[in-house]
MARDRENZA-510047 format. One record per residue (C-alpha): residue number from 1; residue in one letter; x, y, z. Coordinates in steps of 0.1 Angstrom, whole numbers, always signed. Each point is the difference from the previous one (the first is absolute). Example, Ala and Ser with C-alpha at 12.3 -4.5 7.8 and 13.67 -1.06 7.14 Angstrom:
% residues 2
+-----+---+-------+-------+-------+
:   k : r :    xx :    yy :    zz :
+-----+---+-------+-------+-------+
:   1 : A :  +123 :   -45 :   +78 :
:   2 : S :   +14 :   +34 :    -7 :
+-----+---+-------+-------+-------+
//
This chain:
% residues 471
+-----+---+-------+-------+-------+
:   k : r :    xx :    yy :    zz :
+-----+---+-------+-------+-------+
:   1 : X :  +198 :   -23 :  -219 :
:   2 : X :   -11 :   +31 :   -14 :
:   3 : X :   -25 :   +21 :   +23 :
:   4 : X :   -19 :   +20 :   -29 :
:   5 : X :   -36 :   +19 :    +3 :
:   6 : X :   -14 :    -7 :   -36 :
:   7 : X :   -35 :   +13 :    +1 :
:   8 : X :   -20 :   -29 :   -15 :
:   9 : X :   -25 :   +21 :   -16 :
:  10 : X :   +21 :   +25 :   -21 :
:  11 : X :   +33 :   -26 :    +0 :
:  12 : X :   +22 :   +31 :   +10 :
:  13 : X :   +30 :    -7 :   +19 :
:  14 : X :    -6 :   +23 :   +29 :
:  15 : X :   +33 :    -5 :   +20 :
:  16 : X :   +24 :   -27 :    +7 :
:  17 : X :   +20 :    -7 :   +35 :
:  18 : X :   +34 :   -12 :    +6 :
:  19 : X :    +4 :   -31 :   +21 :
:  20 : X :   +10 :    +4 :   +39 :
:  21 : X :   +40 :    +2 :    +5 :
:  22 : X :   +10 :   -24 :   +25 :
:  23 : X :   +13 :   +29 :   +18 :
:  24 : X :   -37 :   +12 :    +4 :
:  25 : X :   -13 :   -34 :    +8 :
:  26 : X :   +29 :    -4 :   +30 :
:  27 : X :   -10 :   +35 :   +12 :
:  28 : X :   -38 :    -8 :    +0 :
:  29 : X :    +2 :   -31 :   +18 :
:  30 : X :   +25 :   +17 :   +26 :
:  31 : X :   -26 :   +27 :    +8 :
:  32 : X :   -28 :   -25 :    +0 :
:  33 : X :   +19 :   -21 :   +24 :
:  34 : X :    +7 :   +31 :   +22 :
:  35 : X :   -35 :   +10 :    +3 :
:  36 : X :   -11 :   -37 :    +8 :
:  37 : X :   +22 :    +2 :   +31 :
:  38 : X :   -15 :   +33 :   +10 :
:  39 : X :   -34 :    -9 :    -6 :
:  40 : X :    +4 :   -36 :   +18 :
:  41 : X :    -5 :   +21 :   +34 :
:  42 : X :   -25 :   +28 :   -12 :
:  43 : X :   -36 :    -3 :    +4 :
:  44 : X :   -25 :    -8 :   -26 :
:  45 : X :   -17 :   +34 :    +6 :
:  46 : X :   +34 :   +18 :    -8 :
:  47 : X :    -9 :   -10 :   -40 :
:  48 : X :   -37 :    +4 :    +1 :
:  49 : X :    +1 :   +40 :   -10 :
:  50 : X :   +19 :    -9 :   -33 :
:  51 : X :   -26 :   -23 :   -12 :
:  52 : X :   -27 :   +24 :    +7 :
:  53 : X :   +18 :   +26 :   -19 :
:  54 : X :   +10 :   -24 :   -28 :
:  55 : X :   -39 :    -8 :    -5 :
:  56 : X :    -7 :   +39 :    +2 :
:  57 : X :   +25 :    +4 :   -29 :
:  58 : X :   -17 :   -28 :   -23 :
:  59 : X :   -34 :   +16 :    +5 :
:  60 : X :   +14 :   +37 :    -6 :
:  61 : X :   +21 :   -12 :   -32 :
:  62 : X :   -25 :   -26 :   -14 :
:  63 : X :    -2 :   +14 :   -33 :
:  64 : X :   +39 :    +4 :    -5 :
:  65 : X :    +8 :   -32 :   +16 :
:  66 : X :   -24 :   -18 :   -23 :
:  67 : X :   +13 :   +17 :   -32 :
:  68 : X :   +33 :   -17 :    +8 :
:  69 : X :   -19 :   -33 :    +2 :
:  70 : X :   -17 :    +4 :   -35 :
:  71 : X :   +33 :   +11 :   -19 :
:  72 : X :   +20 :   -26 :   +16 :
:  73 : X :   -22 :   -31 :    -7 :
:  74 : X :   -31 :   +13 :   -19 :
:  75 : X :   -26 :    -3 :   +28 :
:  76 : X :   -32 :   +17 :    -5 :
:  77 : X :    -1 :   +36 :   +18 :
:  78 : X :   -28 :    -9 :   +20 :
:  79 : X :   +14 :   -34 :   +12 :
:  80 : X :   +34 :   +17 :    +8 :
:  81 : X :   -17 :   +24 :   +25 :
:  82 : X :   -21 :   -27 :   +14 :
:  83 : X :   +37 :   -19 :   +10 :
:  84 : X :   +11 :   +33 :   +11 :
:  85 : X :   -29 :    +4 :   +24 :
:  86 : X :    +6 :   -36 :   +13 :
:  87 : X :   +33 :    +7 :    +8 :
:  88 : X :    -9 :   +26 :   +24 :
:  89 : X :   -29 :   -23 :   +15 :
:  90 : X :   +29 :   -25 :    +5 :
:  91 : X :   +23 :   +25 :   +15 :
:  92 : X :   -27 :   +12 :   +26 :
:  93 : X :   -11 :   -35 :   +10 :
:  94 : X :   +34 :    -9 :   +11 :
:  95 : X :    +5 :   +35 :   +18 :
:  96 : X :   -33 :    -6 :   +19 :
:  97 : X :    +4 :   -38 :    +6 :
:  98 : X :   +36 :    -7 :    +4 :
:  99 : X :    +4 :    +8 :   +36 :
: 100 : X :   -28 :   -24 :   +12 :
: 101 : X :   +10 :   -28 :   -24 :
: 102 : X :   +38 :    +3 :   +11 :
: 103 : X :    -4 :    +3 :   +37 :
: 104 : X :   +14 :   -29 :   +22 :
: 105 : X :   -23 :   -32 :    +4 :
: 106 : X :    +0 :   -14 :   +36 :
: 107 : X :    +2 :   -38 :    +2 :
: 108 : X :   -12 :   -20 :   +30 :
: 109 : X :   +27 :   -25 :    +9 :
: 110 : X :   +16 :   -19 :   +31 :
: 111 : X :   +34 :   +12 :   -13 :
: 112 : X :    -6 :   +34 :   +14 :
: 113 : X :   -16 :   +33 :   -13 :
: 114 : X :    +3 :    -2 :   -40 :
: 115 : X :   -11 :   +21 :   -29 :
: 116 : X :   +10 :    +1 :   -34 :
: 117 : X :   +17 :   +33 :   -15 :
: 118 : X :    -4 :   +11 :   -32 :
: 119 : X :   +34 :   +15 :   -11 :
: 120 : X :   +14 :    +9 :   -35 :
: 121 : X :   +16 :   -28 :   -20 :
: 122 : X :   +25 :   +23 :   -20 :
: 123 : X :    +8 :   +12 :   -35 :
: 124 : X :   -25 :   -13 :   -22 :
: 125 : X :    +2 :    -3 :   -39 :
: 126 : X :   -28 :    +5 :   -24 :
: 127 : X :    -5 :   -10 :   -35 :
: 128 : X :   -33 :   +16 :   -15 :
: 129 : X :   -15 :    -3 :   -30 :
: 130 : X :   -13 :   +25 :   -27 :
: 131 : X :   -39 :    -4 :    -1 :
: 132 : X :    -7 :   +18 :   +30 :
: 133 : X :   +32 :   +20 :    +6 :
: 134 : X :   -12 :   +18 :   +33 :
: 135 : X :   -24 :   -23 :   +14 :
: 136 : X :   +24 :   -26 :    +0 :
: 137 : X :   +29 :   +18 :   +18 :
: 138 : X :   -27 :   +16 :   +26 :
: 139 : X :   -10 :   -33 :   +11 :
: 140 : X :   +35 :   -10 :    +7 :
: 141 : X :   +11 :   +33 :   +15 :
: 142 : X :   -26 :   +11 :   +22 :
: 143 : X :    -3 :   -28 :   +23 :
: 144 : X :   +38 :    -7 :    +1 :
: 145 : X :    +7 :   +37 :    +6 :
: 146 : X :   -23 :    -1 :   +28 :
: 147 : X :   +19 :   -30 :   +13 :
: 148 : X :   +33 :   +14 :    -7 :
: 149 : X :   +15 :   -18 :   -26 :
: 150 : X :   +19 :   +21 :   -23 :
: 151 : X :    -5 :   -10 :   -40 :
: 152 : X :   +20 :    +2 :   -30 :
: 153 : X :   -17 :   -10 :   -31 :
: 154 : X :    +2 :    -8 :   -36 :
: 155 : X :   -31 :   +10 :   -21 :
: 156 : X :    -9 :   -12 :   -35 :
: 157 : X :   +22 :   +14 :   -29 :
: 158 : X :   -26 :   +12 :   -20 :
: 159 : X :   -13 :   +24 :   +31 :
: 160 : X :   +28 :   +18 :   +14 :
: 161 : X :   -18 :   +33 :    +3 :
: 162 : X :   -23 :   -15 :   +21 :
: 163 : X :   +26 :   -16 :   +21 :
: 164 : X :   +15 :   +35 :    +3 :
: 165 : X :   -34 :   +18 :    +7 :
: 166 : X :    -7 :   -24 :   +29 :
: 167 : X :   +34 :    +3 :   +15 :
: 168 : X :    -3 :   +39 :    -2 :
: 169 : X :   -34 :    +0 :   +18 :
: 170 : X :   +13 :   -22 :   +29 :
: 171 : X :   +28 :   +25 :    +2 :
: 172 : X :   -21 :   +31 :    +1 :
: 173 : X :   -22 :   -17 :   +26 :
: 174 : X :   +31 :    +2 :   +21 :
: 175 : X :   +12 :   -35 :    +3 :
: 176 : X :   +36 :    -1 :   +13 :
: 177 : X :   +26 :    -7 :   -26 :
: 178 : X :    +6 :   -37 :    -6 :
: 179 : X :   -39 :    -6 :    +7 :
: 180 : X :    -5 :    -8 :   -37 :
: 181 : X :   +24 :    -1 :   -29 :
: 182 : X :    -7 :    -6 :   -37 :
: 183 : X :   +28 :   -18 :   -16 :
: 184 : X :    +3 :    -5 :   -38 :
: 185 : X :   +15 :   -35 :    +2 :
: 186 : X :   +12 :   -26 :   -27 :
: 187 : X :   -12 :   -36 :    +7 :
: 188 : X :   +33 :    -8 :   +11 :
: 189 : X :    +1 :   +29 :   +25 :
: 190 : X :   -36 :   -12 :   +13 :
: 191 : X :   +17 :   -34 :    +9 :
: 192 : X :   +29 :   +17 :   +18 :
: 193 : X :   -23 :   +24 :   +19 :
: 194 : X :   -21 :   -29 :   +12 :
: 195 : X :   +30 :   -20 :    +8 :
: 196 : X :   +13 :   +29 :   +22 :
: 197 : X :    +3 :    -7 :   +39 :
: 198 : X :   -21 :   +30 :    +9 :
: 199 : X :   -30 :    -7 :   -20 :
: 200 : X :   -20 :   -22 :   +20 :
: 201 : X :   -34 :    -2 :   -19 :
: 202 : X :   -10 :    -1 :   -37 :
: 203 : X :   -33 :   +10 :   -15 :
: 204 : X :   -10 :    -9 :   -38 :
: 205 : X :   -29 :    +7 :   -20 :
: 206 : X :    +6 :   -12 :   -35 :
: 207 : X :    -1 :   -29 :   -23 :
: 208 : X :    +7 :   -37 :   +10 :
: 209 : X :   +33 :    +0 :   -18 :
: 210 : X :   +12 :   +33 :   +21 :
: 211 : X :   -12 :   -17 :   +31 :
: 212 : X :   +17 :   -32 :    -3 :
: 213 : X :   +35 :   +20 :    -8 :
: 214 : X :    -4 :   +22 :   +31 :
: 215 : X :   -15 :   -27 :   +21 :
: 216 : X :   +32 :   -22 :    -8 :
: 217 : X :   +25 :   +27 :   +10 :
: 218 : X :   -21 :    +8 :   +30 :
: 219 : X :    -1 :   -37 :   +13 :
: 220 : X :   +39 :    -5 :    -9 :
: 221 : X :    +7 :   +26 :   +26 :
: 222 : X :   -29 :    -5 :   +26 :
: 223 : X :   -20 :   +30 :    -8 :
: 224 : X :   -38 :    +4 :    +8 :
: 225 : X :   -22 :    +7 :   -30 :
: 226 : X :   -36 :    +7 :   -10 :
: 227 : X :    -8 :    -8 :   -38 :
: 228 : X :   -31 :   +12 :   -19 :
: 229 : X :    +3 :   -17 :   -36 :
: 230 : X :   -32 :    +3 :   -19 :
: 231 : X :   -28 :   -20 :    -9 :
: 232 : X :   -25 :   -18 :   -22 :
: 233 : X :   -31 :   +13 :   +23 :
: 234 : X :   -34 :   -16 :    -7 :
: 235 : X :   -31 :   +19 :    -3 :
: 236 : X :   -29 :   -26 :    +7 :
: 237 : X :   -35 :    +5 :   -12 :
: 238 : X :   -20 :   -24 :   +21 :
: 239 : X :   -31 :   -16 :   -13 :
: 240 : X :   -24 :   +24 :   +20 :
: 241 : X :   +19 :   +33 :    -5 :
: 242 : X :   -13 :   +31 :    -5 :
: 243 : X :   +10 :    +6 :   -39 :
: 244 : X :    -7 :   +39 :    +4 :
: 245 : X :   +25 :    +2 :   +25 :
: 246 : X :   +24 :   -25 :   -17 :
: 247 : X :    -3 :   +23 :   -35 :
: 248 : X :    +9 :   +32 :   +18 :
: 249 : X :   +31 :   -15 :   +21 :
: 250 : X :   +16 :   -25 :   -25 :
: 251 : X :   +14 :   +27 :   -26 :
: 252 : X :   +13 :   +18 :   +26 :
: 253 : X :   +17 :   -27 :   +19 :
: 254 : X :   +19 :    -7 :   -36 :
: 255 : X :    +5 :   +32 :   -13 :
: 256 : X :   +10 :   +24 :   +30 :
: 257 : X :   +37 :   +12 :    -5 :
: 258 : X :    -1 :   -15 :   -36 :
: 259 : X :    -5 :   -35 :   +17 :
: 260 : X :   +36 :    +4 :   +14 :
: 261 : X :    -8 :    -9 :   +37 :
: 262 : X :   +12 :   -31 :   +17 :
: 263 : X :   -34 :    -4 :   +17 :
: 264 : X :   -23 :    +9 :   -30 :
: 265 : X :   -20 :   -28 :   -12 :
: 266 : X :   +16 :   -20 :   -26 :
: 267 : X :   -20 :   -30 :    -1 :
: 268 : X :   -40 :    +2 :    -1 :
: 269 : X :   -14 :   -34 :    +6 :
: 270 : X :   -38 :    +2 :    -7 :
: 271 : X :   -26 :   -28 :    +8 :
: 272 : X :   -18 :   -10 :   -33 :
: 273 : X :   -33 :   +14 :   +10 :
: 274 : X :   +16 :   +34 :    -1 :
: 275 : X :   +29 :    -2 :   -27 :
: 276 : X :   -19 :   +10 :   -32 :
: 277 : X :   -13 :   +33 :   +19 :
: 278 : X :   +34 :    +8 :   +16 :
: 279 : X :   +20 :    -4 :   -33 :
: 280 : X :   -23 :   +22 :   -17 :
: 281 : X :    +1 :   +27 :   +27 :
: 282 : X :   +41 :    -3 :    +2 :
: 283 : X :    +2 :    +6 :   -38 :
: 284 : X :   -26 :   +30 :    +3 :
: 285 : X :   +22 :   +16 :   +26 :
: 286 : X :   +35 :    -8 :   -16 :
: 287 : X :   -15 :   +14 :   -33 :
: 288 : X :    -8 :   +34 :   +16 :
: 289 : X :   +32 :    +8 :   +15 :
: 290 : X :   +15 :   +34 :    -9 :
: 291 : X :   +38 :    -1 :    -5 :
: 292 : X :   +20 :   +34 :    -4 :
: 293 : X :   +21 :   +24 :   +22 :
: 294 : X :    +0 :   -11 :   +33 :
: 295 : X :    +2 :   +34 :   +14 :
: 296 : X :   -36 :    +6 :   -15 :
: 297 : X :   -27 :    -9 :   +25 :
: 298 : X :   -20 :   -13 :   -27 :
: 299 : X :   +22 :   -29 :    -9 :
: 300 : X :   -11 :   -32 :   +15 :
: 301 : X :   +32 :   -25 :   -10 :
: 302 : X :   +34 :    +9 :    +3 :
: 303 : X :   +27 :   -10 :   -21 :
: 304 : X :   +22 :   -28 :   +14 :
: 305 : X :   +34 :    +9 :   +20 :
: 306 : X :   +21 :    -7 :   -29 :
: 307 : X :    +7 :   -13 :   -35 :
: 308 : X :   +18 :   -30 :   +15 :
: 309 : X :   -30 :    -7 :   +20 :
: 310 : X :   -24 :    +3 :   -27 :
: 311 : X :   +20 :   -23 :   -22 :
: 312 : X :    +3 :   -29 :   +26 :
: 313 : X :   -38 :    +2 :    +8 :
: 314 : X :    -8 :    -4 :   -39 :
: 315 : X :   +26 :   -29 :    +0 :
: 316 : X :   -20 :   -17 :   +27 :
: 317 : X :   -34 :    +6 :   -21 :
: 318 : X :   +15 :   -15 :   -29 :
: 319 : X :   +13 :   -29 :   +18 :
: 320 : X :   -36 :    -5 :   +18 :
: 321 : X :   -17 :    +0 :   -35 :
: 322 : X :   +27 :   -22 :   -18 :
: 323 : X :    -8 :   -25 :   +28 :
: 324 : X :   -35 :    -1 :    -6 :
: 325 : X :   -19 :   +30 :   +19 :
: 326 : X :   -25 :   +18 :   -16 :
: 327 : X :    +4 :   +40 :    -3 :
: 328 : X :   -35 :    +6 :    +5 :
: 329 : X :    +5 :   +38 :    +0 :
: 330 : X :   +27 :   +21 :   -10 :
: 331 : X :    -5 :   +37 :    -1 :
: 332 : X :    +2 :   +21 :   -33 :
: 333 : X :   +38 :   +15 :    -5 :
: 334 : X :    +0 :   +37 :    +7 :
: 335 : X :   +22 :   +26 :   -17 :
: 336 : X :   +23 :    +9 :   +25 :
: 337 : X :   +37 :    -7 :    +7 :
: 338 : X :    -3 :    -3 :   +39 :
: 339 : X :    +7 :   -34 :   +12 :
: 340 : X :   -38 :    -8 :    +2 :
: 341 : X :    -7 :   -40 :    +0 :
: 342 : X :   -36 :    -8 :   -17 :
: 343 : X :   -23 :   -13 :   +30 :
: 344 : X :    -3 :   -38 :    -8 :
: 345 : X :   -22 :   -28 :   +12 :
: 346 : X :   +11 :   -36 :    -3 :
: 347 : X :   -20 :   -31 :    +4 :
: 348 : X :    +2 :   -38 :    -2 :
: 349 : X :   +34 :    -1 :   +19 :
: 350 : X :    +7 :   -36 :    +7 :
: 351 : X :   +24 :   -11 :   +26 :
: 352 : X :   +25 :   -10 :   -27 :
: 353 : X :    -1 :   +38 :   -13 :
: 354 : X :   +33 :   +19 :    +7 :
: 355 : X :   -22 :   +28 :   +14 :
: 356 : X :   -17 :   -26 :   +25 :
: 357 : X :    +9 :   +13 :   +36 :
: 358 : X :   +24 :   +28 :   -14 :
: 359 : X :    -2 :   +38 :   +10 :
: 360 : X :    -9 :   +22 :   -31 :
: 361 : X :   +11 :   +37 :   +14 :
: 362 : X :   -24 :   +22 :   -20 :
: 363 : X :   -35 :    +3 :   -16 :
: 364 : X :    -4 :   -37 :    -5 :
: 365 : X :   -29 :   -19 :   +14 :
: 366 : X :    +0 :   -39 :    +2 :
: 367 : X :   -37 :   -13 :    +3 :
: 368 : X :    -7 :   -36 :   +11 :
: 369 : X :   -34 :   -17 :    -1 :
: 370 : X :    -6 :   -27 :   +30 :
: 371 : X :   -26 :   -20 :    +8 :
: 372 : X :    -9 :   +13 :   +35 :
: 373 : X :   +16 :   +19 :   +30 :
: 374 : X :   +19 :   -32 :   +13 :
: 375 : X :   +15 :    -1 :   -35 :
: 376 : X :    +8 :   +36 :    +0 :
: 377 : X :   +18 :    -5 :   +34 :
: 378 : X :   +20 :   -29 :   -14 :
: 379 : X :   +14 :   +23 :   -28 :
: 380 : X :    +2 :   +29 :   +21 :
: 381 : X :   +23 :   -23 :   +21 :
: 382 : X :   +20 :   -16 :   -31 :
: 383 : X :   +27 :   +27 :    +0 :
: 384 : X :   +36 :    +4 :   +13 :
: 385 : X :   -10 :   +32 :   +12 :
: 386 : X :   -24 :   +13 :   +29 :
: 387 : X :    +1 :   +38 :    +4 :
: 388 : X :   -36 :   +14 :    -2 :
: 389 : X :   -34 :    -6 :   -14 :
: 390 : X :   -36 :   +12 :    -1 :
: 391 : X :   -34 :   -22 :    +3 :
: 392 : X :   -33 :   +13 :   -12 :
: 393 : X :   -27 :   -24 :   +16 :
: 394 : X :   -36 :    +5 :   +10 :
: 395 : X :    +5 :    +9 :   +35 :
: 396 : X :   +30 :   +12 :   +18 :
: 397 : X :    -1 :   -29 :   +22 :
: 398 : X :    -1 :   -27 :   -27 :
: 399 : X :   +29 :   +20 :   -17 :
: 400 : X :   +21 :    +0 :   +33 :
: 401 : X :    -5 :   -36 :    -1 :
: 402 : X :   +15 :    -4 :   -33 :
: 403 : X :   +29 :   +23 :    +5 :
: 404 : X :   +10 :   -16 :   +30 :
: 405 : X :    +8 :   -32 :   -21 :
: 406 : X :   +21 :   +19 :   -23 :
: 407 : X :   +40 :    -5 :    +6 :
: 408 : X :   +10 :   +37 :    -2 :
: 409 : X :    +9 :   +30 :   +20 :
: 410 : X :   -31 :   +24 :    -3 :
: 411 : X :   -34 :    -6 :   -12 :
: 412 : X :   -29 :   +27 :    -6 :
: 413 : X :   -36 :    -8 :    -2 :
: 414 : X :   -24 :   +17 :   -20 :
: 415 : X :   +22 :   +28 :    -4 :
: 416 : X :   +29 :   +15 :   -16 :
: 417 : X :   +35 :    -7 :   +11 :
: 418 : X :   +14 :   +26 :   +26 :
: 419 : X :   +34 :    +9 :   +14 :
: 420 : X :    -5 :   +20 :   +33 :
: 421 : X :   +27 :    +8 :   +26 :
: 422 : X :   -22 :   -21 :   +25 :
: 423 : X :    -2 :   -31 :   -21 :
: 424 : X :   +29 :   -26 :    +0 :
: 425 : X :   +15 :    -8 :   -34 :
: 426 : X :   +19 :   -29 :   -12 :
: 427 : X :    -3 :   -35 :   -16 :
: 428 : X :    +9 :   -37 :    +0 :
: 429 : X :   +15 :   -27 :   -23 :
: 430 : X :   +22 :   +19 :   -27 :
: 431 : X :   -13 :   +35 :    +6 :
: 432 : X :   +22 :    +1 :   +31 :
: 433 : X :    -2 :    +1 :   +37 :
: 434 : X :    -3 :   +26 :   +30 :
: 435 : X :   -24 :   +30 :    +4 :
: 436 : X :    -1 :   +34 :    -7 :
: 437 : X :   -26 :   +27 :   +11 :
: 438 : X :   -25 :    -4 :   +30 :
: 439 : X :   +12 :   -12 :   +35 :
: 440 : X :   +21 :   -29 :   -12 :
: 441 : X :   +20 :   +22 :   -25 :
: 442 : X :   +18 :   +23 :   +25 :
: 443 : X :   +14 :   -35 :   +18 :
: 444 : X :   +18 :   -11 :   -32 :
: 445 : X :   +33 :   +15 :   +10 :
: 446 : X :    -2 :    +0 :   +37 :
: 447 : X :   +23 :   -13 :   +29 :
: 448 : X :   -25 :   -12 :   +20 :
: 449 : X :   +24 :    -3 :   +31 :
: 450 : X :   -11 :   -22 :   +32 :
: 451 : X :    +8 :   +17 :   +34 :
: 452 : X :    -5 :   -20 :   +31 :
: 453 : X :    +8 :   +17 :   +34 :
: 454 : X :    -4 :   -13 :   +37 :
: 455 : X :   +15 :   +20 :   +32 :
: 456 : X :   +19 :   -32 :    +7 :
: 457 : X :    +7 :   -33 :   -16 :
: 458 : X :   -27 :   -28 :    +4 :
: 459 : X :    +7 :   -19 :   +31 :
: 460 : X :    -1 :   -34 :   -22 :
: 461 : X :   +37 :    +1 :   -13 :
: 462 : X :    -5 :   -30 :   -19 :
: 463 : X :    -4 :   +19 :   -35 :
: 464 : X :   -27 :    +9 :   -25 :
: 465 : X :    -1 :   -34 :   -18 :
: 466 : X :    -1 :   -22 :   +27 :
: 467 : X :   -25 :   +28 :   +19 :
: 468 : X :   -23 :    -6 :   -29 :
: 469 : X :    +0 :   -39 :    +3 :
: 470 : X :   -13 :    +5 :   +37 :
: 471 : X :   -34 :   +12 :   -11 :
+-----+---+-------+-------+-------+
//
């Protein structure tokens, strides 16, 4: 595949990169394995200063790091700066909490003095997407660096400059050689690296198709995996929702990062008493966006990441309309050669429509009218994916009751979706498995080794299995 930065606003080909040679791949894996063997016996505390330094680099160089994101994939400069700062927060979170989270856990047992120790698992392979190039890497790197798992990674082909900038920041923070290595891999090389006996785990964020392909290879070689594969997240407007709050949050939930977010609200499920008001307000918000230079702070909607992505989304919209959906609103075309997709609202999507339950990765909102809150939950759950979701209801308590009935990994009640270092991130169904961030995220690739000790053998020499039957 061609690793190439093409500015989606100017359509300029900025730079093209060569694939990694087999020799460089082997050298990188060898260095990572050598570092793992050293880290296996080093305390967590020895790695903490690097994470704090990395956080400081991201804070000190916010502007320059953000510009790389904007050129690579078109992200609004303000949103890009927010991503950089979030990365600093994640690095600091694990620097502050890793030692406590990873300390041995004592277990009461008749077998002896037992404890569960948390050790590095080994070299990891990460496959990461283009929509949040730094954040996706940081949420894998920071916890696993603290654990002691070296990482080799393949980033998206359209964001190579971001991949290199992240690797460079980690190196300048003082991480040892082999701790994190960017590899511009072909698809065949990805499979080879996953299969390599030195690689013990694979973390992937991307499409369902990519997840299936990588998980298949990982499964054949018995490698532990985590997968985050996108979603069709529901935004439920309950019968008693505060519509002022809904009107404020709903457009942002769909248009943030030009709608190119796995956890953005793709399906707005609205009770019939609020439906007309909701549609009118969403149309007003979509019509008021300002498309233009993503480096300009006054721009409110960025171009899509690439011409290919724009064309794919248009094909999905065309197919939905051909299948009977209504184009309730389509933004007037603008005079700009950037890869902008005109914000679109689709209604009257029936279950037999090709768009039903499908992820549209861009500024397209699907809006559904339902009779009541129970019908809203049923529709939300009628999907193959379950990553995130938002519920607006008359009270936090009632909203939480509705949220707990949704088959998904994360739900936010009466508020915008947040990704923060202390909050676990992940989904169910075809949205994947495993968790990143928070306390759970640090244990994704850990060898939880049980150690049981006694000064002398148990006097009862009948053996553990027999001993267990005696109680």
